[in-house]
C-alpha positions as CSV (number, residue, x, y, z in Angstrom):
1,M,117.4,72.6,133.9
2,L,119.8,74.0,131.3
3,R,118.3,75.5,128.1
4,P,119.2,73.4,125.0
5,T,121.5,76.0,123.5
6,L,123.3,76.5,126.8
7,R,123.6,72.7,127.3
8,F,125.1,72.3,123.8
9,T,127.6,75.1,124.6
10,C,128.7,73.3,127.8
11,L,129.0,70.0,126.0
12,W,131.0,71.6,123.2
13,L,133.4,73.2,125.8
14,L,133.9,69.9,127.6
15,S,134.6,68.1,124.3
16,A,137.1,70.8,123.4
17,V,138.9,70.3,126.6
18,A,139.0,66.5,126.0
19,G,140.6,67.1,122.6
20,S,137.6,66.5,120.4
21,A,135.6,69.1,118.4
22,H,132.3,67.2,119.1
23,D,130.9,65.5,122.1
24,L,129.8,61.9,121.4
25,M,126.2,62.9,121.7
26,T,126.2,65.9,119.4
27,S,126.6,66.8,115.8
28,S,126.6,70.2,114.0
29,T,125.0,71.2,110.8
30,D,126.4,74.5,109.5
31,I,124.7,76.1,106.5
32,W,126.5,78.8,104.5
33,L,124.6,80.9,102.0
34,R,126.8,82.3,99.2
35,P,125.8,84.4,96.1
36,D,125.6,81.4,93.8
37,S,125.8,78.4,96.1
38,M,124.8,76.9,99.5
39,Q,127.3,74.8,101.5
40,V,126.2,72.4,104.3
41,D,128.8,71.0,106.7
42,L,127.6,68.1,108.9
43,A,130.2,67.0,111.5
44,F,130.4,64.2,114.0
45,A,133.0,63.0,116.4
46,S,134.6,60.1,114.6
47,A,133.6,57.6,117.4
48,T,130.0,58.6,116.9
49,A,130.2,58.6,113.1
50,V,130.9,54.9,112.9
51,T,127.3,54.4,114.2
52,L,126.2,55.5,110.7
53,L,128.0,52.6,109.0
54,N,125.9,49.7,110.4
55,I,129.1,47.9,111.1
56,A,131.3,47.2,114.1
57,P,134.7,48.5,113.1
58,T,137.7,46.6,114.3
59,T,139.9,49.6,114.5
60,H,139.7,53.3,115.4
61,I,139.6,55.9,112.6
62,T,143.0,57.4,112.0
63,D,144.6,59.5,109.3
64,D,146.4,56.4,108.1
65,N,143.3,54.2,107.5
66,F,140.6,56.8,106.7
67,A,141.1,57.2,102.9
68,Q,141.3,53.5,102.2
69,T,139.0,51.9,104.7
70,F,136.5,54.4,106.1
71,Q,136.0,57.1,103.5
72,P,134.3,54.8,100.9
73,L,131.9,53.6,103.6
74,F,131.0,57.1,104.7
75,E,130.5,58.2,101.0
76,K,127.8,55.5,100.6
77,V,125.7,56.7,103.6
78,A,126.3,60.4,102.9
79,P,123.2,60.9,100.6
80,N,120.8,59.7,103.3
81,L,122.0,61.7,106.3
82,L,120.2,65.0,105.6
83,T,117.2,66.0,103.6
84,L,116.9,69.6,102.5
85,T,113.8,71.1,101.0
86,L,112.7,74.5,99.8
87,D,109.0,75.1,100.2
88,G,108.6,71.4,100.6
89,Q,110.4,70.5,97.4
90,P,113.6,68.4,97.8
91,L,117.0,69.9,97.0
92,E,119.7,67.8,95.4
93,P,123.4,68.5,96.1
94,I,125.7,69.0,93.1
95,L,128.7,67.8,95.1
96,T,129.2,65.6,98.2
97,E,132.5,65.1,100.0
98,V,133.6,63.3,103.2
99,A,136.8,64.2,105.1
100,L,138.6,63.5,108.3
101,S,139.2,66.6,110.3
102,Q,142.2,66.6,112.7
103,E,141.6,62.9,113.3
104,T,138.7,63.7,115.7
105,D,135.8,64.6,113.4
106,I,134.1,63.2,110.3
107,K,132.8,66.1,108.2
108,F,130.3,65.6,105.4
109,T,130.1,68.6,103.0
110,Y,127.2,69.1,100.6
111,I,127.2,71.8,97.9
112,F,123.9,73.0,96.4
113,T,123.0,75.6,93.9
114,R,121.8,78.6,96.0
115,P,118.0,78.2,96.6
116,A,115.7,80.9,95.5
117,R,113.6,82.9,98.0
118,G,111.5,80.5,100.2
119,R,111.3,78.4,103.3
120,L,114.3,76.2,103.8
121,G,113.7,72.9,105.7
122,V,116.4,70.6,107.2
123,A,115.6,67.1,108.3
124,A,118.1,64.7,109.8
125,P,117.1,61.1,109.1
126,F,120.5,59.9,110.6
127,M,119.2,60.8,114.1
128,K,117.0,57.7,114.1
129,K,120.2,55.8,114.8
130,M,121.2,57.9,117.7
131,G,120.1,57.8,121.3
132,G,117.3,60.0,122.7
133,D,119.7,62.5,124.2
134,F,121.5,63.2,120.9
135,L,121.5,66.8,119.7
136,N,122.1,68.2,116.3
137,S,122.9,71.9,116.4
138,I,121.9,73.7,113.2
139,G,123.0,77.2,112.1
140,L,122.3,79.3,109.0
141,N,124.9,81.9,108.0
142,E,125.4,84.4,105.2
143,A,128.6,86.3,105.0
144,S,129.3,87.4,108.6
145,K,125.7,87.2,109.7
146,V,124.0,84.4,111.7
147,L,120.5,84.2,110.3
148,G,119.2,81.5,112.6
149,F,120.2,78.6,114.8
150,D,118.6,75.9,117.0
151,D,119.0,72.4,118.5
152,Q,117.4,69.5,116.8
153,R,116.5,66.4,118.8
154,V,115.5,62.8,117.9
155,G,111.9,62.9,116.7
156,D,111.7,66.6,116.1
157,P,110.1,67.9,112.9
158,P,112.4,69.4,110.2
159,W,114.0,72.7,111.2
160,E,112.7,75.5,109.0
161,I,113.8,79.1,108.3
162,A,112.9,81.6,105.6
163,I,115.7,82.7,103.3
164,G,115.8,85.6,100.8
165,A,117.0,85.8,97.3
166,A,120.7,86.2,96.7
167,P,121.9,89.8,96.8
168,A,122.2,91.4,93.3
169,A,125.8,91.6,92.0
170,P,126.8,95.2,91.2
171,P,127.0,96.0,87.5
172,A,130.5,95.8,86.0
173,A,131.7,99.2,85.2
174,T,133.8,99.7,82.0
175,P,136.0,102.8,82.3
176,A,135.8,105.0,79.3
177,A,138.5,107.4,78.0
178,A,138.0,111.0,78.7
179,T,137.5,111.8,75.1
180,D,134.9,109.0,74.5
181,K,131.3,110.0,73.8
182,P,128.2,108.0,74.8
183,A,127.2,105.4,72.3
184,A,123.9,107.2,71.6
185,A,125.8,110.3,70.8
186,R,128.2,108.5,68.5
187,A,125.3,106.7,66.8
188,T,123.7,110.1,65.8
189,E,126.9,111.6,64.5
190,T,127.4,111.8,60.7
191,P,130.7,112.7,59.0
192,M,130.5,116.2,57.5
193,A,131.4,114.8,54.1
194,D,128.2,112.8,54.2
195,V,126.1,115.7,55.3
196,L,127.1,118.0,52.4
197,H,125.3,117.7,49.1
198,P,127.5,116.5,46.2
199,D,126.9,119.8,44.4
200,V,128.0,121.7,47.5
201,K,131.1,119.6,47.8
202,F,132.0,120.3,44.2
203,T,131.5,124.0,44.7
204,I,133.9,124.1,47.6
205,W,136.6,122.3,45.6
206,G,135.8,124.6,42.6
207,Y,136.4,127.7,44.8
208,L,139.7,126.2,45.9
209,L,140.8,125.5,42.3
210,I,139.7,129.1,41.2
211,A,141.8,130.6,44.0
212,V,144.9,128.6,42.9
213,A,144.2,129.6,39.2
214,V,143.9,133.3,40.1
215,F,147.2,133.1,41.9
216,A,149.0,131.3,39.1
217,I,147.5,133.3,36.2
218,I,147.1,136.8,37.5
219,L,148.8,137.5,40.9
220,F,152.1,135.7,40.3
221,P,152.7,137.2,36.8
222,E,151.8,140.7,38.2
223,Y,154.3,140.1,41.0
224,Q,157.0,139.1,38.5
225,R,156.3,142.1,36.2
226,R,156.6,144.6,39.1
227,R,159.8,143.0,40.3
228,Q,161.3,143.3,36.8
229,N,160.3,147.0,36.5
230,R,161.9,147.8,39.9
231,L,165.2,146.0,38.9
232,A,165.2,147.9,35.5
233,A,164.7,151.3,37.2
234,E,167.6,150.6,39.6
235,R,169.9,150.0,36.6
236,K,169.2,153.6,35.1
237,P,172.1,156.1,35.3
238,G,171.9,158.5,38.1
239,W,169.7,156.2,40.3
240,P,170.8,156.7,43.8
241,E,172.6,153.7,45.3
242,R,171.1,152.1,48.4
């Protein structure tokens, strides 16, 4: 007898050859963990999905009649198809959508806030409406990793798997200019003008003023006096010409 996973694979291949992504007796529940959310995609063959509506449709589901006729009906039953829990506590989706995929499948998409670390449980109440040979294939994925998968049958207990916390996001690095100093260093710096005592600052300016005064009162007049003496000596008779 074929193992459940191998049997599901064979059924999937046969349905693909027939032009449908799902066999009439299978569904798939794909769970995708992301850093801040969890997405659950539940898909059926459209001919199987009408069983969920408790009505006998008078026409096949097509791209032309889905939005107006069938989508509102599927949206009504969507909240009751799956039950997700974390450590036994129910999880509520923040968004639910229903779409027709390639006119062959009905896909229900549920978006949750990413659960914290714990044990994730997936129950499929819709399977009570299916035959005893119906299979629901469940898989949990994160990035490119398959964290777990199995087949769920009518009457099986909820499928469970342990999940970890979301990976920590790397800290955002802010590039600093080459001349920038660390904030701690800048905080300890004090302008030189604030370090000097007022009397010291006055003395520095006083020395500068004294230097200017010495130049103006003593050095510059002395320079002028010597220049005048040299010119006068050059004007005396017999002074050799240069």
